[in-house]
MIDOSE-1310 file (N, C-alpha, C; in nm, 2 decimals, decimal comma, always signed):
residues 221
msvl	-0,61/+0,68/+1,67/-0,68/+0,61/+1,56/-0,63/+0,47/+1,54; -0,72/+0,38/+1,51/-0,69/+0,24/+1,49/-0,61/+0,23/+1,36; -0,51/+0,14/+1,35/-0,44/+0,12/+1,23/-0,53/+0,06/+1,12; -0,50/+0,10/+1,00/-0,57/+0,05/+0,88/-0,50/-0,07/+0,83
vaps	-0,58/-0,17/+0,80/-0,52/-0,30/+0,75/-0,57/-0,32/+0,60; -0,47/-0,34/+0,51/-0,50/-0,35/+0,37/-0,44/-0,48/+0,32; -0,52/-0,59/+0,32/-0,48/-0,72/+0,26/-0,44/-0,71/+0,12; -0,33/-0,76/+0,08/-0,28/-0,75/-0,06/-0,34/-0,87/-0,14
ilsa	-0,42/-0,83/-0,24/-0,49/-0,92/-0,32/-0,40/-1,01/-0,41; -0,27/-0,96/-0,42/-0,17/-1,04/-0,50/-0,15/-1,17/-0,43; -0,17/-1,19/-0,31/-0,15/-1,31/-0,24/-0,28/-1,40/-0,23; -0,39/-1,35/-0,29/-0,51/-1,43/-0,29/-0,50/-1,55/-0,38
dfgn	-0,60/-1,64/-0,37/-0,61/-1,75/-0,45/-0,69/-1,71/-0,58; -0,62/-1,69/-0,69/-0,69/-1,64/-0,81/-0,79/-1,74/-0,87; -0,78/-1,87/-0,83/-0,88/-1,96/-0,87/-1,01/-1,95/-0,79; -1,00/-1,87/-0,68/-1,12/-1,85/-0,59/-1,12/-1,70/-0,55
lqrd	-1,10/-1,61/-0,65/-1,09/-1,47/-0,63/-1,21/-1,41/-0,56; -1,33/-1,45/-0,61/-1,45/-1,39/-0,56/-1,47/-1,43/-0,41; -1,43/-1,55/-0,38/-1,44/-1,60/-0,24/-1,35/-1,51/-0,15; -1,22/-1,49/-0,20/-1,13/-1,41/-0,12/-1,17/-1,26/-0,11
irmi	-1,23/-1,21/-0,21/-1,29/-1,08/-0,21/-1,40/-1,07/-0,10; -1,48/-1,17/-0,10/-1,59/-1,17/-0,01/-1,54/-1,18/+0,14; -1,43/-1,26/+0,16/-1,37/-1,27/+0,29/-1,32/-1,13/+0,34; -1,26/-1,06/+0,25/-1,21/-0,92/+0,29/-1,33/-0,83/+0,32
nesr	-1,43/-0,84/+0,23/-1,55/-0,76/+0,26/-1,61/-0,78/+0,39; -1,61/-0,91/+0,43/-1,68/-0,94/+0,56/-1,58/-0,93/+0,68; -1,46/-0,91/+0,66/-1,36/-0,90/+0,77/-1,35/-0,76/+0,82; -1,26/-0,73/+0,91/-1,24/-0,60/+0,96/-1,13/-0,52/+0,88
adwf	-1,09/-0,57/+0,77/-1,00/-0,50/+0,69/-1,06/-0,37/+0,64; -0,97/-0,27/+0,61/-1,02/-0,14/+0,57/-1,01/-0,12/+0,42; -0,90/-0,17/+0,36/-0,88/-0,15/+0,22/-0,84/-0,28/+0,15; -0,86/-0,29/+0,02/-0,80/-0,39/-0,06/-0,67/-0,33/-0,12
hvdv	-0,55/-0,39/-0,10/-0,43/-0,34/-0,16/-0,41/-0,42/-0,29; -0,39/-0,34/-0,39/-0,38/-0,40/-0,53/-0,24/-0,36/-0,59; -0,15/-0,46/-0,60/-0,02/-0,45/-0,65/-0,02/-0,47/-0,80; +0,01/-0,37/-0,88/+0,01/-0,37/-1,02/+0,16/-0,37/-1,07
mdgv	+0,21/-0,48/-1,13/+0,35/-0,49/-1,17/+0,36/-0,51/-1,32; +0,46/-0,45/-1,38/+0,46/-0,45/-1,53/+0,58/-0,54/-1,59; +0,66/-0,59/-1,50/+0,77/-0,67/-1,55/+0,89/-0,59/-1,60; +0,88/-0,45/-1,59/+0,98/-0,36/-1,63/+1,04/-0,29/-1,51
fvpn	+0,95/-0,21/-1,44/+0,99/-0,15/-1,32/+1,03/-0,25/-1,21; +0,96/-0,36/-1,21/+1,00/-0,47/-1,12/+1,00/-0,60/-1,20; +1,08/-0,70/-1,15/+1,10/-0,82/-1,22/+0,99/-0,92/-1,21; +0,86/-0,87/-1,23/+0,75/-0,96/-1,22/+0,63/-0,89/-1,28
isfg	+0,53/-0,97/-1,33/+0,41/-0,92/-1,38/+0,29/-0,97/-1,30; +0,20/-0,88/-1,26/+0,09/-0,93/-1,17/-0,04/-0,94/-1,25; -0,11/-0,83/-1,26/-0,23/-0,83/-1,33/-0,27/-0,68/-1,37; -0,37/-0,67/-1,44/-0,41/-0,53/-1,49/-0,56/-0,51/-1,48
fpvm	-0,62/-0,46/-1,58/-0,76/-0,42/-1,57/-0,86/-0,53/-1,56; -0,85/-0,65/-1,62/-0,95/-0,75/-1,59/-0,97/-0,78/-1,44; -0,86/-0,79/-1,37/-0,87/-0,81/-1,22/-0,93/-0,69/-1,16; -0,88/-0,57/-1,20/-0,94/-0,45/-1,14/-1,09/-0,44/-1,16
nalk	-1,13/-0,48/-1,28/-1,28/-0,47/-1,30/-1,35/-0,57/-1,22; -1,29/-0,69/-1,19/-1,36/-0,78/-1,10/-1,36/-0,73/-0,96; -1,25/-0,66/-0,91/-1,25/-0,60/-0,78/-1,35/-0,49/-0,77; -1,36/-0,41/-0,87/-1,46/-0,30/-0,87/-1,60/-0,35/-0,86
ryar	-1,63/-0,46/-0,92/-1,76/-0,52/-0,92/-1,80/-0,58/-0,79; -1,70/-0,64/-0,72/-1,74/-0,72/-0,60/-1,69/-0,65/-0,47; -1,58/-0,58/-0,47/-1,53/-0,52/-0,35/-1,62/-0,41/-0,29; -1,63/-0,41/-0,16/-1,72/-0,31/-0,10/-1,63/-0,22/-0,01
kpld	-1,50/-0,23/-0,03/-1,41/-0,14/+0,05/-1,31/-0,07/-0,05; -1,25/+0,04/-0,01/-1,17/+0,11/-0,11/-1,05/+0,03/-0,17; -1,02/+0,05/-0,29/-0,92/-0,01/-0,36/-0,79/+0,07/-0,36; -0,69/+0,02/-0,29/-0,56/+0,09/-0,27/-0,46/+0,04/-0,37
vhlm	-0,45/+0,11/-0,48/-0,38/+0,06/-0,60/-0,23/+0,11/-0,60; -0,14/+0,02/-0,60/+0,00/+0,05/-0,59/+0,07/+0,02/-0,72; +0,10/+0,12/-0,80/+0,15/+0,10/-0,93/+0,30/+0,09/-0,93; +0,35/-0,04/-0,95/+0,49/-0,06/-0,96/+0,52/-0,08/-1,11
ivep	+0,51/+0,03/-1,18/+0,52/+0,03/-1,33/+0,59/+0,16/-1,38; +0,65/+0,15/-1,49/+0,71/+0,27/-1,56/+0,60/+0,35/-1,62; +0,63/+0,48/-1,63/+0,54/+0,58/-1,69/+0,39/+0,56/-1,64; +0,38/+0,57/-1,50/+0,25/+0,55/-1,45/+0,15/+0,66/-1,49
dkyl	+0,19/+0,78/-1,53/+0,10/+0,89/-1,57/+0,01/+0,84/-1,68; +0,06/+0,75/-1,77/-0,03/+0,71/-1,88/-0,15/+0,63/-1,84; -0,15/+0,58/-1,71/-0,26/+0,49/-1,67/-0,34/+0,54/-1,55; -0,30/+0,66/-1,50/-0,37/+0,71/-1,38/-0,52/+0,72/-1,40
aafa	-0,56/+0,78/-1,51/-0,71/+0,80/-1,54/-0,78/+0,66/-1,55; -0,71/+0,57/-1,62/-0,77/+0,44/-1,64/-0,79/+0,36/-1,51; -0,70/+0,37/-1,42/-0,71/+0,31/-1,29/-0,82/+0,38/-1,20; -0,82/+0,51/-1,21/-0,93/+0,58/-1,14/-1,07/+0,53/-1,19
daga	-1,08/+0,52/-1,32/-1,21/+0,48/-1,39/-1,24/+0,33/-1,35; -1,13/+0,25/-1,32/-1,15/+0,11/-1,29/-1,18/+0,09/-1,14; -1,19/+0,20/-1,07/-1,24/+0,19/-0,93/-1,14/+0,22/-0,82; -1,02/+0,26/-0,86/-0,92/+0,30/-0,75/-0,97/+0,42/-0,67
siis	-0,96/+0,40/-0,54/-0,98/+0,51/-0,45/-0,85/+0,58/-0,40; -0,75/+0,50/-0,40/-0,62/+0,55/-0,37/-0,52/+0,50/-0,47; -0,43/+0,58/-0,52/-0,33/+0,54/-0,62/-0,19/+0,59/-0,56; -0,10/+0,49/-0,56/+0,04/+0,53/-0,52/+0,13/+0,50/-0,64
vhie	+0,22/+0,59/-0,67/+0,32/+0,57/-0,78/+0,45/+0,57/-0,71; +0,55/+0,52/-0,78/+0,69/+0,52/-0,72/+0,76/+0,64/-0,76; +0,83/+0,70/-0,66/+0,91/+0,82/-0,69/+1,02/+0,79/-0,79; +1,07/+0,66/-0,79/+1,17/+0,62/-0,88/+1,13/+0,61/-1,02
acth	+1,00/+0,61/-1,05/+0,94/+0,59/-1,18/+0,89/+0,72/-1,24; +0,89/+0,83/-1,16/+0,83/+0,96/-1,20/+0,93/+1,07/-1,22; +0,94/+1,11/-1,35/+1,03/+1,22/-1,38/+0,98/+1,35/-1,33; +0,84/+1,37/-1,34/+0,78/+1,50/-1,29/+0,68/+1,46/-1,18
lhrt	+0,73/+1,43/-1,07/+0,65/+1,38/-0,96/+0,54/+1,47/-0,92; +0,57/+1,60/-0,90/+0,47/+1,70/-0,86/+0,35/+1,70/-0,96; +0,38/+1,70/-1,09/+0,27/+1,70/-1,19/+0,19/+1,57/-1,17; +0,25/+1,46/-1,15/+0,18/+1,33/-1,13/+0,09/+1,34/-1,01
vqtm	+0,14/+1,40/-0,90/+0,05/+1,41/-0,78/-0,07/+1,50/-0,81; -0,04/+1,61/-0,88/-0,15/+1,70/-0,92/-0,26/+1,63/-1,00; -0,21/+1,54/-1,09/-0,31/+1,47/-1,18/-0,39/+1,38/-1,09; -0,33/+1,31/-1,00/-0,41/+1,22/-0,91/-0,51/+1,30/-0,83
rqlg	-0,48/+1,41/-0,79/-0,58/+1,50/-0,71/-0,69/+1,54/-0,80; -0,66/+1,57/-0,93/-0,76/+1,62/-1,02/-0,86/+1,50/-1,06; -0,81/+1,38/-1,05/-0,89/+1,26/-1,07/-0,98/+1,22/-0,96; -0,95/+1,29/-0,84/-1,04/+1,26/-0,73/-1,00/+1,14/-0,64
vlag	-0,87/+1,09/-0,66/-0,83/+0,98/-0,58/-0,73/+1,03/-0,47; -0,71/+0,96/-0,37/-0,61/+0,99/-0,27/-0,47/+0,97/-0,34; -0,38/+1,06/-0,32/-0,25/+1,06/-0,38/-0,14/+1,00/-0,29; -0,08/+0,90/-0,34/+0,03/+0,84/-0,26/+0,16/+0,83/-0,35
vain	+0,27/+0,82/-0,27/+0,40/+0,80/-0,34/+0,47/+0,69/-0,26; +0,52/+0,59/-0,33/+0,59/+0,48/-0,28/+0,74/+0,50/-0,30; +0,82/+0,46/-0,20/+0,97/+0,47/-0,21/+1,03/+0,33/-0,18; +1,13/+0,30/-0,26/+1,20/+0,17/-0,24/+1,29/+0,18/-0,12
phtp	+1,34/+0,06/-0,08/+1,42/+0,06/+0,04/+1,55/+0,14/+0,03; +1,61/+0,16/-0,09/+1,73/+0,23/-0,10/+1,71/+0,38/-0,12; +1,58/+0,43/-0,13/+1,55/+0,57/-0,16/+1,54/+0,65/-0,03; +1,62/+0,75/-0,01/+1,61/+0,83/+0,11/+1,48/+0,90/+0,13
vshl	+1,43/+0,91/+0,25/+1,30/+0,98/+0,28/+1,31/+1,12/+0,24; +1,43/+1,18/+0,25/+1,44/+1,32/+0,21/+1,40/+1,36/+0,07; +1,40/+1,26/-0,02/+1,36/+1,29/-0,16/+1,21/+1,33/-0,17; +1,14/+1,30/-0,06/+1,00/+1,34/-0,06/+0,97/+1,48/-0,01
sevi	+1,08/+1,55/+0,03/+1,06/+1,68/+0,09/+0,97/+1,78/+0,02; +0,99/+1,79/-0,12/+0,92/+1,89/-0,19/+0,78/+1,85/-0,23; +0,73/+1,73/-0,20/+0,60/+1,69/-0,24/+0,52/+1,64/-0,11; +0,58/+1,62/+0,00/+0,51/+1,56/+0,11/+0,39/+1,63/+0,15
asld	+0,39/+1,76/+0,14/+0,27/+1,84/+0,19/+0,15/+1,82/+0,10; +0,17/+1,77/-0,02/+0,06/+1,74/-0,12/+0,01/+1,60/-0,11; +0,07/+1,51/-0,03/+0,04/+1,37/-0,04/-0,06/+1,33/+0,07; -0,14/+1,23/+0,04/-0,23/+1,17/+0,13/-0,17/+1,05/+0,20
lvvl	-0,07/+0,99/+0,14/+0,00/+0,88/+0,20/+0,13/+0,85/+0,13; +0,22/+0,79/+0,21/+0,35/+0,75/+0,16/+0,36/+0,60/+0,19; +0,40/+0,53/+0,08/+0,42/+0,38/+0,10/+0,57/+0,35/+0,11; +0,60/+0,31/+0,23/+0,74/+0,27/+0,26/+0,76/+0,12/+0,22
msvn	+0,84/+0,10/+0,12/+0,86/-0,04/+0,09/+0,96/-0,10/+0,19; +0,91/-0,21/+0,26/+0,99/-0,27/+0,36/+1,05/-0,40/+0,31; +1,04/-0,42/+0,18/+1,11/-0,53/+0,10/+1,14/-0,46/-0,04; +1,22/-0,53/-0,11/+1,24/-0,48/-0,25/+1,13/-0,52/-0,34
pgfg	+1,06/-0,43/-0,41/+0,93/-0,46/-0,47/+0,95/-0,56/-0,59; +0,84/-0,64/-0,61/+0,84/-0,73/-0,72/+0,80/-0,87/-0,69; +0,81/-0,91/-0,56/+0,77/-1,05/-0,53/+0,70/-1,04/-0,39; +0,61/-1,13/-0,36/+0,55/-1,15/-0,23/+0,64/-1,24/-0,15
gqrf	+0,62/-1,24/-0,02/+0,68/-1,34/+0,07/+0,83/-1,31/+0,10; +0,88/-1,19/+0,08/+1,02/-1,15/+0,11/+1,03/-1,12/+0,26; +1,16/-1,12/+0,30/+1,19/-1,09/+0,44/+1,19/-0,94/+0,47; +1,13/-0,90/+0,58/+1,12/-0,76/+0,62/+1,26/-0,70/+0,64
iknt	+1,28/-0,58/+0,59/+1,40/-0,51/+0,60/+1,39/-0,42/+0,73; +1,48/-0,45/+0,83/+1,47/-0,38/+0,96/+1,50/-0,23/+0,96; +1,57/-0,19/+0,86/+1,60/-0,04/+0,85/+1,47/+0,04/+0,83; +1,36/-0,03/+0,80/+1,23/+0,04/+0,78/+1,19/+0,12/+0,91
yski	+1,22/+0,07/+1,03/+1,19/+0,14/+1,15/+1,25/+0,28/+1,15; +1,37/+0,29/+1,12/+1,44/+0,42/+1,12/+1,38/+0,51/+1,01; +1,34/+0,45/+0,90/+1,28/+0,53/+0,79/+1,14/+0,58/+0,83; +1,07/+0,50/+0,91/+0,94/+0,55/+0,96/+0,96/+0,68/+1,05
delk	+1,06/+0,67/+1,13/+1,10/+0,78/+1,22/+1,13/+0,91/+1,14; +1,22/+0,89/+1,04/+1,26/+1,00/+0,95/+1,14/+1,06/+0,88; +1,05/+0,97/+0,83/+0,93/+1,02/+0,75/+0,84/+1,09/+0,85; +0,82/+1,04/+0,97/+0,73/+1,11/+1,06/+0,78/+1,25/+1,09
nlin	+0,91/+1,26/+1,11/+0,97/+1,39/+1,13/+0,95/+1,49/+1,01; +0,96/+1,43/+0,89/+0,95/+1,51/+0,77/+0,80/+1,56/+0,76; +0,71/+1,47/+0,79/+0,57/+1,50/+0,78/+0,53/+1,61/+0,88; +0,59/+1,60/+1,00/+0,56/+1,71/+1,10/+0,62/+1,84/+1,06
qkgs	+0,75/+1,83/+1,01/+0,82/+1,96/+0,97/+0,75/+2,03/+0,86; +0,69/+1,96/+0,77/+0,62/+2,02/+0,65/+0,47/+2,04/+0,67; +0,42/+2,01/+0,79/+0,28/+2,03/+0,81/+0,19/+1,94/+0,73; +0,24/+1,82/+0,69/+0,17/+1,73/+0,60/+0,07/+1,65/+0,68
saki	-0,04/+1,60/+0,62/-0,13/+1,51/+0,68/-0,12/+1,37/+0,62; +0,00/+1,34/+0,56/+0,02/+1,21/+0,49/+0,02/+1,10/+0,59; -0,04/+0,99/+0,56/-0,03/+0,87/+0,64/+0,08/+0,78/+0,59; +0,13/+0,70/+0,68/+0,25/+0,61/+0,65/+0,20/+0,47/+0,63
eidg	+0,22/+0,42/+0,51/+0,18/+0,28/+0,48/+0,30/+0,19/+0,47; +0,30/+0,07/+0,53/+0,41/-0,02/+0,52/+0,38/-0,14/+0,44; +0,46/-0,16/+0,34/+0,43/-0,27/+0,24/+0,55/-0,36/+0,23; +0,53/-0,49/+0,27/+0,63/-0,59/+0,26/+0,67/-0,65/+0,39
gvdl	+0,65/-0,78/+0,40/+0,70/-0,86/+0,51/+0,63/-0,82/+0,64; +0,51/-0,76/+0,64/+0,44/-0,73/+0,76/+0,37/-0,86/+0,81; +0,39/-0,88/+0,94/+0,33/-1,00/+1,00/+0,29/-0,97/+1,15; +0,24/-1,07/+1,22/+0,20/-1,05/+1,35/+0,31/-1,03/+1,45
knar	+0,43/-1,06/+1,41/+0,55/-1,04/+1,50/+0,60/-0,90/+1,50; +0,59/-0,83/+1,38/+0,65/-0,70/+1,37/+0,54/-0,59/+1,37; +0,41/-0,62/+1,36/+0,31/-0,52/+1,34/+0,31/-0,42/+1,46; +0,32/-0,47/+1,58/+0,31/-0,38/+1,70/+0,42/-0,28/+1,70
elia	+0,54/-0,33/+1,66/+0,66/-0,24/+1,66/+0,64/-0,13/+1,55; +0,59/-0,17/+1,43/+0,57/-0,08/+1,32/+0,47/+0,03/+1,36; +0,36/-0,01/+1,43/+0,26/+0,09/+1,47/+0,32/+0,18/+1,58; +0,40/+0,12/+1,67/+0,46/+0,21/+1,77/+0,56/+0,31/+1,71
agad	+0,62/+0,27/+1,60/+0,71/+0,36/+1,53/+0,64/+0,47/+1,46; +0,51/+0,45/+1,43/+0,44/+0,55/+1,36/+0,37/+0,51/+1,23; +0,36/+0,38/+1,20/+0,29/+0,34/+1,09/+0,14/+0,36/+1,11; +0,07/+0,40/+1,00/-0,08/+0,41/+1,00/-0,15/+0,31/+0,93
ilva	-0,09/+0,25/+0,83/-0,15/+0,15/+0,74/-0,06/+0,03/+0,72; -0,11/-0,09/+0,74/-0,03/-0,21/+0,72/-0,08/-0,29/+0,60; +0,00/-0,32/+0,51/-0,03/-0,41/+0,40/+0,01/-0,55/+0,44; -0,08/-0,64/+0,43/-0,05/-0,78/+0,46/-0,09/-0,87/+0,36
gntv	+0,00/-0,95/+0,30/-0,03/-1,04/+0,19/-0,03/-1,19/+0,24; +0,09/-1,24/+0,24/+0,11/-1,38/+0,28/+0,06/-1,41/+0,42; +0,08/-1,31/+0,51/+0,04/-1,33/+0,65/-0,11/-1,35/+0,66; -0,19/-1,29/+0,57/-0,34/-1,31/+0,57/-0,37/-1,43/+0,50
fsst	-0,33/-1,44/+0,37/-0,38/-1,54/+0,28/-0,32/-1,68/+0,30; -0,21/-1,69/+0,37/-0,15/-1,82/+0,39/-0,21/-1,88/+0,52; -0,29/-1,80/+0,59/-0,35/-1,85/+0,72/-0,47/-1,93/+0,69; -0,50/-2,03/+0,78/-0,62/-2,10/+0,77/-0,74/-2,02/+0,83
apee	-0,71/-1,91/+0,90/-0,81/-1,83/+0,95/-0,78/-1,68/+0,92; -0,79/-1,64/+0,79/-0,75/-1,51/+0,75/-0,82/-1,39/+0,82; -0,95/-1,41/+0,84/-1,03/-1,30/+0,91/-0,98/-1,28/+1,05; -0,94/-1,39/+1,11/-0,88/-1,38/+1,25/-0,75/-1,30/+1,25
visl	-0,67/-1,33/+1,15/-0,54/-1,26/+1,13/-0,56/-1,11/+1,11; -0,66/-1,08/+1,03/-0,69/-0,94/+1,01/-0,73/-0,87/+1,14; -0,81/-0,94/+1,21/-0,86/-0,88/+1,34/-0,74/-0,87/+1,44; -0,65/-0,96/+1,44/-0,53/-0,95/+1,53/-0,44/-0,83/+1,49
lkdt	-0,43/-0,81/+1,36/-0,35/-0,69/+1,31/-0,43/-0,56/+1,35; -0,56/-0,56/+1,34/-0,63/-0,44/+1,38/-0,62/-0,41/+1,53; -0,62/-0,52/+1,61/-0,62/-0,50/+1,75/-0,48/-0,47/+1,81; -0,38/-0,49/+1,72/-0,24/-0,47/+1,77/-0,22/-0,32/+1,80
ssqp	-0,30/-0,23/+1,73/-0,28/-0,09/+1,76/-0,33/-0,04/+1,90; -0,41/-0,13/+1,96/-0,46/-0,09/+2,09/-0,38/-0,16/+2,21; -0,28/-0,23/+2,17/-0,20/-0,30/+2,27/-0,07/-0,23/+2,29; -0,01/-0,24/+2,41/+0,12/-0,17/+2,43/+0,23/-0,24/+2,35
a	+0,33/-0,15/+2,31/+0,44/-0,21/+2,23/+0,54/-0,28/+2,32
C-alpha cells in the first residue's frame, strides 16, 4: 500500500488559507492534518472551531484532527460535528483512555492515540487492538519546525511488533520533522502515514513535494 501523506495545516499561510486548502485538494495528499493546541497540554495555542469550520467547508479530503489538549473527551463530539474523520488524543492527557476510544468509535470517526517521545510504546498494549491509528510524535509537541528525534525508528519497530502481537489493524502515523531526507527510512521502518508541515508549505512547489513523499514508498530504502 502506498504511504498516506497528511500535510499539516498548522504550517499553512493563514492569510491565504483557502488557497492552501485548494492546493491540498488538488494535490496527491490523502488527508488534512489538523493540529489543535490549547496552551495547557502543550506550550502553544493553534486554532479551534472557526478554522475547523473553514476546513469542513472547503476541504475535499478527510480531516485528521490531532488533539494536543487537556480533557479531550469534552470536545470529541464537537470535533466530529465540525468535520473530523479521524481524531487522535494523547495517551498522556487521558485518564480513562479505553472509554475515550469507545466514545470516538461511537461518534463514527477513526480512533487514534498519540504518544509523546518519552512515552513507551508498551503503554498502548491494552488499547492497541481497538485503535485505527497510532500517532508517534517524532518531536516534542507544541511547535512546528523542530528537529526529528532519531529514536523514532526504534519506536516504530516496537510499535509494529505490538500491533502484530495483538492482532491490531492500527496504522502508524509519524508526526514531526518529516522531510524528503528521512521519509524513505520511515516507510522502510513501517510507517503508514507521514505528517508533513514545513516540508510542504515552506516549499515553492508544495504539490511536487507531496508527490515526492507519495512516491517514496515505491522506491527502495
